[in-house]
C-alpha positions in Angstrom: 16.4 247.2 -122.6 18.5 244.5 -121.3 16.5 242.1 -118.9 18.5 242.0 -115.7 16.1 239.1 -113.6 16.9 235.9 -114.4 15.7 233.0 -114.2 12.4 232.4 -110.8 13.0 229.4 -109.5 10.8 227.6 -106.1 13.0 225.4 -104.4 11.7 223.6 -100.9 14.0 223.1 -98.1 13.9 219.7 -96.5 17.1 218.5 -95.0 17.9 217.2 -92.1 21.3 218.5 -91.6 21.7 221.3 -89.7 23.8 224.3 -91.1 25.5 226.5 -87.9 26.0 229.8 -88.7 29.1 232.0 -86.9 28.1 235.7 -87.7 24.6 237.1 -88.6 23.3 240.1 -90.7 22.5 241.7 -93.5 24.5 241.5 -96.9 26.4 244.9 -97.9 23.5 246.8 -99.2 23.0 250.8 -98.8 19.9 252.4 -98.4 20.0 255.6 -101.0 16.4 256.5 -100.1 13.5 256.0 -97.8 10.4 257.8 -98.4 6.8 256.9 -96.3 4.9 259.8 -97.7 4.2 260.9 -94.2 4.7 264.5 -95.3 2.2 264.7 -98.5 -1.1 266.4 -98.0 -4.1 265.9 -100.3 -2.5 266.4 -104.1 0.9 268.4 -102.3 3.7 265.6 -102.0 6.5 265.4 -99.7 9.8 267.4 -100.0 12.1 265.9 -103.1 9.4 264.9 -104.9 6.6 266.7 -107.8 3.6 265.2 -109.9 3.8 265.5 -113.5 0.9 265.1 -116.0 2.6 262.8 -119.0 -0.7 262.0 -120.8 -4.5 262.9 -120.2 -5.7 265.8 -118.5 -6.1 264.5 -114.6 -3.1 264.3 -112.5 -5.3 261.5 -110.3 -2.2 261.6 -107.3 -3.2 262.1 -103.6 -1.6 261.4 -100.4 -4.4 259.9 -98.3 -4.8 258.0 -94.7 -7.3 255.5 -96.1 -8.4 254.6 -99.5 -12.1 253.8 -101.5 -12.3 251.5 -104.5 -10.8 249.2 -103.6 -11.6 250.0 -100.0 -8.0 250.0 -98.2 -8.2 250.9 -94.1 -4.7 251.3 -92.8 -1.6 252.5 -95.2 1.2 249.7 -95.4 3.8 251.9 -93.5 2.9 255.1 -90.7 -0.3 256.4 -91.6 -0.5 257.7 -95.1 0.0 256.4 -98.7 0.2 256.9 -102.2 -3.6 256.6 -104.1 -4.1 257.3 -107.9 -7.4 257.8 -109.0 -7.9 255.4 -111.6 -11.5 254.7 -110.9 -12.7 258.1 -112.1 -9.9 258.5 -115.0 -11.3 257.3 -118.4 -7.6 257.5 -119.6 -4.1 259.3 -119.1 -1.0 258.9 -117.1 0.5 260.9 -114.2 4.3 260.3 -113.1 5.2 260.8 -109.0 9.1 261.5 -109.9 11.8 262.1 -107.0 13.4 265.5 -108.3 15.7 264.9 -106.0 18.6 262.6 -107.1 20.7 259.7 -105.6 24.2 259.1 -106.4 25.1 255.6 -107.2 29.1 256.2 -107.9 31.1 253.0 -106.7 27.8 251.4 -106.3 25.7 248.5 -108.5 22.5 246.7 -108.6 20.3 249.5 -107.9 17.3 248.3 -106.7 13.7 249.9 -106.0 11.2 248.4 -104.1 7.7 249.6 -102.7 4.9 248.1 -101.4 1.6 248.1 -104.2 -1.9 247.7 -103.0 -3.5 244.9 -105.5 -7.5 243.7 -105.5 -9.7 241.5 -107.3 -11.9 244.6 -108.6 -12.3 245.2 -112.3 -9.6 242.5 -113.5 -10.6 243.7 -117.3 -8.9 247.1 -116.6 -4.9 247.7 -117.0 -4.2 249.8 -114.1 -0.7 250.0 -113.3 2.3 251.8 -112.4 5.8 251.7 -114.1 8.4 252.2 -111.9 11.6 254.3 -114.4 14.7 255.6 -113.6 16.7 258.6 -115.2 19.9 260.2 -115.0 19.0 263.7 -115.8 15.4 263.9 -114.2 14.0 264.1 -117.8 14.7 261.2 -119.8 12.9 258.3 -118.4 13.5 254.7 -119.1 10.9 251.8 -117.9 12.6 248.9 -115.7 9.6 247.2 -114.2 5.8 247.3 -114.9 3.1 246.3 -112.1 -0.6 245.7 -112.4 -3.2 247.2 -109.9 -5.5 243.8 -110.3 -4.5 240.6 -108.3 -7.4 238.2 -107.5 -5.8 238.0 -103.8 -6.3 241.5 -102.7 -3.9 243.2 -100.5 -0.5 245.2 -99.6 2.4 243.5 -101.2 5.9 244.4 -101.9 7.2 244.5 -105.2 10.7 245.5 -106.5 12.9 246.1 -109.3 16.7 245.9 -110.0 17.6 248.7 -112.2 19.9 247.5 -115.3 23.8 248.4 -115.7 23.4 252.3 -116.9 21.9 253.1 -113.2 24.9 252.1 -111.9 28.0 254.3 -110.7 26.2 257.5 -111.6 26.4 260.9 -110.2 23.0 261.0 -110.3 20.5 258.6 -110.5 16.5 260.0 -110.4 13.7 257.2 -109.8 9.7 257.8 -111.0 6.6 256.0 -110.6 4.4 256.2 -113.8 1.0 255.5 -112.8 -1.8 254.4 -116.2 -5.1 254.2 -115.7 -7.7 251.7 -117.3 -10.3 253.2 -115.4 -10.7 250.1 -113.0 -10.1 250.3 -109.6 -7.8 253.0 -107.7 -4.3 252.1 -107.4 -2.5 252.3 -104.3 1.6 252.6 -103.3 3.6 253.0 -100.2 7.4 252.9 -98.5 9.3 253.2 -101.2 13.3 252.7 -101.0 16.3 252.4 -103.2 18.8 250.4 -102.3 22.7 249.6 -103.9 24.9 247.0 -103.6 28.4 247.3 -103.6 31.2 247.6 -106.2 32.0 244.8 -108.4 35.4 243.6 -107.1 38.6 245.7 -109.1 40.6 244.5 -111.3 43.2 245.1 -109.2 43.8 244.5 -105.5 46.2 246.5 -102.9 48.1 245.4 -100.3 49.5 247.9 -98.0 48.5 251.8 -97.0 51.7 253.0 -95.7 53.5 256.3 -96.8 57.0 255.6 -95.6 59.4 255.7 -98.6 61.4 252.4 -99.2 64.3 252.2 -102.0 63.4 248.6 -102.1 63.4 246.4 -104.8 64.3 249.5 -107.2 67.9 250.3 -105.7 69.3 251.3 -108.9 71.6 253.5 -107.0 73.6 250.2 -106.4 74.9 248.0 -109.5 73.0 245.2 -108.2 70.3 244.5 -105.4 67.8 241.6 -104.3 64.5 242.1 -102.8 61.9 239.6 -101.3 58.6 240.8 -100.0 56.3 237.9 -98.1 52.2 238.5 -98.3 49.9 236.4 -96.5 47.0 234.8 -97.4 44.5 236.8 -95.0 46.0 239.8 -96.4 45.7 238.8 -100.1 41.8 237.7 -99.1 40.9 240.6 -97.2 42.0 243.1 -100.2 39.5 240.9 -102.5 41.8 238.1 -104.3 40.3 234.4 -104.7 42.1 231.8 -105.8 43.5 232.0 -109.3 46.0 233.5 -111.3 47.5 237.0 -110.7 48.3 238.6 -114.1 50.3 242.1 -112.7 52.2 242.8 -109.9 53.0 246.6 -109.2 54.2 249.3 -107.0 53.5 252.7 -106.1 56.6 254.7 -107.2 57.4 258.3 -105.5 60.2 258.8 -108.2 61.8 257.4 -110.7 65.3 257.1 -112.0 65.7 255.9 -116.0 68.2 253.0 -114.8 67.2 249.9 -117.1 67.8 247.1 -115.1 69.9 244.5 -116.9 69.2 240.8 -115.6 65.8 241.7 -114.1 64.1 239.0 -112.7 60.7 239.1 -111.0 60.1 235.4 -109.2 57.2 234.5 -107.1 56.4 231.4 -104.9 53.6 229.9 -102.6 54.9 229.4 -99.0 54.1 229.0 -96.1 56.2 230.7 -94.1 54.6 233.9 -91.8 57.6 235.7 -92.4 61.6 236.5 -93.6 63.2 236.6 -90.6 65.5 233.9 -91.8 66.5 235.4 -94.9 66.1 234.9 -98.7 64.0 231.8 -99.9 65.4 229.9 -103.2 63.3 227.4 -105.4 60.9 230.7 -106.5 59.9 230.9 -110.0 60.8 233.7 -113.0 57.5 235.1 -114.0 59.2 238.0 -115.9 62.9 238.3 -116.9 62.9 241.0 -119.7 65.5 243.8 -118.6 63.0 246.7 -116.8 63.3 250.3 -116.4 60.5 252.4 -114.0 58.5 254.5 -116.3 57.1 256.7 -114.4 55.2 257.4 -110.7 52.5 256.2 -108.9 51.4 252.9 -109.1 53.6 251.0 -112.0 52.7 247.5 -113.0 54.8 244.6 -114.9 52.5 242.1 -116.7 53.6 238.9 -116.1 55.1 236.4 -118.8 53.1 233.8 -117.7 50.2 234.5 -114.8 51.3 233.4 -111.3 48.8 230.9 -109.8 47.6 231.3 -106.4 46.0 228.4 -104.7 44.2 231.0 -102.5 45.4 229.2 -98.8 48.8 230.2 -99.2 51.0 233.4 -98.4 52.9 234.6 -101.7 56.5 235.7 -101.8 57.9 238.3 -104.3 61.5 238.7 -105.5 63.2 241.1 -107.6 66.6 241.0 -108.3 68.9 242.8 -111.1 72.6 243.1 -111.8 74.4 246.2 -113.7 77.5 247.8 -114.4 76.7 251.1 -113.8 74.1 252.9 -111.3 72.0 256.2 -110.8 69.7 256.4 -108.3 67.2 255.1 -106.7 62.9 254.8 -107.6 61.7 255.1 -104.1 58.0 253.5 -103.6 55.3 254.0 -100.7 55.7 250.7 -98.3 54.1 250.1 -94.6 56.3 249.7 -91.7 56.3 245.7 -91.1 59.4 243.8 -89.4 60.2 240.4 -90.8 58.1 240.5 -94.0 61.0 242.2 -96.2 64.6 240.9 -97.2 66.7 243.1 -98.8 70.5 243.6 -100.1 72.7 245.9 -102.7 75.9 246.3 -103.7 78.1 247.7 -106.4 78.9 243.9 -107.9 77.0 241.4 -110.1 76.0 238.6 -107.7 73.2 240.4 -106.5 70.9 237.8 -107.5 72.2 235.3 -105.3 73.0 237.2 -102.7 72.5 235.5 -99.1 73.2 238.8 -97.3 70.0 240.0 -95.6 69.7 243.8 -94.5 66.0 243.0 -93.1 64.7 246.4 -94.2 62.2 247.5 -91.5 59.1 248.6 -94.3 57.8 246.4 -96.7 57.0 248.2 -100.1 53.2 248.0 -100.9 52.2 246.2 -104.0 48.9 246.0 -106.3 48.4 242.8 -107.7 45.9 242.4 -111.2 43.3 239.8 -110.6 41.0 238.5 -113.6 38.6 240.9 -113.8 35.1 239.7 -112.0 31.4 240.6 -113.3 29.7 239.3 -110.1 25.6 238.2 -110.1 23.2 238.5 -107.4 20.9 236.2 -105.8 17.6 237.3 -104.4 14.1 236.5 -103.3 11.8 235.6 -100.6 12.0 233.2 -97.9 8.5 231.6 -97.4 6.6 228.9 -95.1 6.0 226.1 -97.3 2.5 225.3 -96.1 1.1 229.3 -95.8 3.7 230.9 -98.3 3.9 233.5 -95.0 6.8 235.4 -95.1 9.9 234.1 -92.8 11.7 237.0 -91.1 15.4 235.9 -89.4 16.1 233.5 -91.8 19.7 233.2 -92.7 20.7 232.4 -95.9 24.1 232.3 -97.2 26.1 231.2 -100.4 29.9 230.6 -99.5 30.7 233.5 -97.1 28.1 235.7 -98.3 25.0 235.9 -96.2 21.5 237.9 -95.2 19.3 238.1 -93.1 15.6 238.3 -94.5 13.7 241.0 -93.9 10.2 241.3 -92.1 8.4 240.6 -95.7 11.0 237.5 -96.2 13.1 239.5 -98.9 16.8 238.5 -98.9 19.8 240.2 -101.5 23.5 238.2 -101.8 25.8 240.5 -103.8 28.7 240.0 -105.8 28.7 236.1 -106.1 30.9 234.5 -108.2 29.4 232.9 -111.6 28.4 229.1 -111.7 26.7 227.0 -109.8 26.6 228.1 -105.9 25.0 226.2 -102.7 22.9 228.2 -100.6 21.8 226.5 -97.3 19.2 228.8 -95.3 18.9 227.9 -91.5 15.5 229.6 -89.1 14.8 228.4 -85.9 11.8 226.4 -85.9 12.3 225.2 -89.6 14.3 222.4 -91.3 17.3 223.7 -92.2 18.6 222.6 -95.8 21.0 223.8 -99.0 19.5 223.8 -102.5 21.9 224.9 -106.0 21.3 228.0 -107.6 23.2 228.8 -111.3 24.7 232.8 -110.7 25.0 234.5 -114.2 28.0 237.4 -114.4 26.2 240.8 -114.4 22.5 239.3 -113.8 19.6 238.8 -110.9 18.8 235.4 -110.4 15.8 234.9 -108.3 15.5 231.7 -105.8 12.4 231.6 -103.7 13.0 229.3 -100.6 10.0 227.4 -99.1 10.9 226.2 -95.8 9.1 223.2 -94.1 8.1 223.7 -90.4 10.5 221.6 -88.1 8.8 218.6 -86.3 7.4 218.6 -82.7 7.3 216.0 -79.9 4.4 215.2 -77.3 3.2 213.0 -74.8 2.1 212.7 -71.5 5.2 211.3 -68.4 3.3 209.1 -65.4 4.0 207.6 -62.9 5.0 203.6 -63.5 3.4 202.9 -59.9 0.3 204.9 -59.5 -0.5 206.3 -63.2 -0.6 210.0 -61.6 1.1 212.2 -63.9 4.3 213.5 -63.1 5.0 217.3 -63.1 8.3 219.2 -63.5 9.7 216.1 -65.2 12.4 217.5 -68.0 12.4 216.0 -71.7 15.3 216.7 -73.3 15.3 216.2 -77.7 18.4 216.0 -79.4 22.2 216.4 -78.5 24.7 218.9 -78.5 23.8 222.4 -79.5 20.7 221.5 -81.3 19.3 219.6 -78.1 16.1 221.1 -76.6 14.3 220.7 -73.4 10.9 221.3 -72.2 8.9 220.5 -68.6 6.0 218.8 -68.4 3.2 221.0 -66.7 0.3 220.2 -64.4 -1.2 216.9 -65.9 2.0 215.5 -67.2 2.0 216.6 -70.8 4.3 217.7 -73.0 4.4 220.1 -76.1 8.0 221.1 -77.4 7.9 224.1 -80.0 9.0 223.2 -83.6 12.3 222.1 -84.1 14.9 222.7 -86.7 15.7 219.2 -86.4 14.5 216.2 -87.7 15.2 212.1 -88.5 16.2 209.8 -85.7 16.6 211.6 -82.5 17.6 210.5 -78.9 14.8 211.6 -76.3 15.4 211.2 -72.1 12.7 212.1 -69.9 13.5 212.7 -66.2 12.8 213.7 -62.8 14.9 213.4 -59.2 12.9 210.9 -57.4 12.2 208.8 -60.5 14.7 206.5 -62.8 15.2 208.4 -66.2 13.7 207.1 -69.6 15.7 207.2 -72.8 14.6 206.1 -76.4 14.9 207.6 -79.4 12.1 209.5 -81.4 11.4 210.1 -85.3 10.9 213.4 -85.7 9.4 214.1 -89.3 9.1 218.0 -90.6 5.5 219.6 -89.9 4.8 216.6 -87.7 3.7 216.2 -84.2 5.1 212.8 -82.5 3.9 211.5 -79.6 6.3 209.9 -77.0 4.8 208.7 -73.6 6.6 207.8 -70.8 6.0 205.7 -67.3 8.6 206.4 -64.8 9.4 204.0 -61.5 10.3 205.4 -58.7 13.8 205.5 -57.7 14.4 202.3 -55.2 16.2 204.2 -52.1 17.6 201.3 -49.4 16.0 201.6 -46.1 18.4 203.3 -43.5 19.8 203.6 -41.3 20.1 200.2 -40.0 21.3 200.0 -36.0 21.6 196.3 -33.9 22.0 196.7 -30.5 21.7 194.4 -27.3 18.6 193.9 -25.6 20.5 194.2 -22.1 24.2 195.6 -22.2 24.8 192.9 -18.3 22.6 190.0 -19.3 21.8 190.3 -23.2 19.9 187.3 -24.8 19.1 188.9 -27.9 19.9 191.5 -30.4 17.3 194.2 -31.5 17.9 195.0 -35.2 16.0 198.2 -36.7 15.7 199.6 -40.1 14.3 203.1 -41.0 10.5 203.5 -42.6 11.0 201.8 -46.2 10.7 203.7 -49.5 10.0 203.1 -52.9 10.3 199.5 -53.9 11.3 198.1 -50.5 9.3 196.3 -47.7 10.1 194.9 -44.1 9.7 191.3 -43.8 9.7 189.7 -40.7 11.0 186.1 -39.2 9.6 185.0 -36.2 12.2 182.2 -35.7 9.6 179.4 -36.6 8.8 180.0 -40.4 11.7 179.2 -42.6 10.2 180.7 -46.1 9.5 184.5 -46.6 7.0 185.6 -48.4 7.4 186.3 -52.0 7.7 190.2 -53.4 
């Protein structure tokens, strides 16, 4: 059996950059089966399952709410789980098998995951379970084996990707073969069977319209010229990537046997968004052999030299010919799109250079041949680097493919091109980063991501004049979308949550009535940095100031008055005799 699991590698992501992801969501994973065994009772399995004795005489499979040898207080999910009584069985094996099949048609990378209880008892006894699959329910293949013994006791989530023989099958059955080593009991819960999307096709199709178009095979006339524009967005949405296009095909409704002499199939990358201005010159010929449409349905022309699409430009495809006779059209299916086709036909020999555009209202549907791709899969678990606890909700991204880690930290990315890729990771409260991974076509590369908790900032804010704590001061760390603000509490202290930024970051501490404190803090992952601040009260000039004569009729003096001084101002009086004001 081919081993579909590549290399287990672990990386710690501690880069200080922040990756901003626009959208979130799981990878294109389809759940084909979920079973928590809640309807199992005693030795009776849930509907769709059966028990088969393979070796020995004791079935040993029960559906229970608690376990013994070892003690299990609760199921992993719900209230019931599977227990295999290997504690009391000297030898033998029993298969718990799915009797109702799942379909994997047009799906690949079929994966089985389940909760498995491991314990430290009887380390020398090889109690185990084999994950098996079958296409007929009778011939079973083993894809993974999991031992009951582990020095660390508890429920663990296990998974195995089935080999390629399980892909694209009308019926696939799964089973769990328990084998007793006469040690402790084996326990299992919450089974999923999932699948990834089908591999990218060898062809990409643009256009789904069903209208009939006489272009580009206008052989009711002696000559014809047709240009069609297809956008980069359409190509990408259909599954194309930058690289060679090897064939061009049209969906023929009915075909004429007319040979098109002087036949040219030309192509070119373009920045034009439409063909409303008419025909475009300067295209390159990729097929120049006389051609007759061979039949109905999709009929493709293999290019003499593949056309290299740059991945970002729109593409123009031209077909022209010139005959001395005519028969009938070979109409093709097309989609109504104004301005995306230029065309003309006539009974003459100059159609390949004609400039008159009849502006067809429909663009022929087209199929391009693309290099066959055998994609790979990247999967693993996202964990805290200190505790190894799973991190749920982390975003793992390779190019445009992304997944959100589940409650157990697992992520899966499907249909990745073979080669070296960059794996980005983002999770609130953890340092974002990126690491390389090598994807192998047709295989699963396992990459566990260990993320470092972000830093914290804490301290005490006081009044610089009195030393009293300042409550409600706003402490802002960082800038832009990565900035975070916390408030001081009653004793003037503050403590930020885990931050997803590190390195030197600006900090500002302020409150109405005080001058703000600004500075820089150095944030170190998994470390709390202390930043205290003493705030000076904001100086407020005394006011209002008034001046009035002491006697409006016969004034002898002017009375001057200020408002009560505040903060850093005080009033000094000059009695007319002192020439030096007090300092301060």
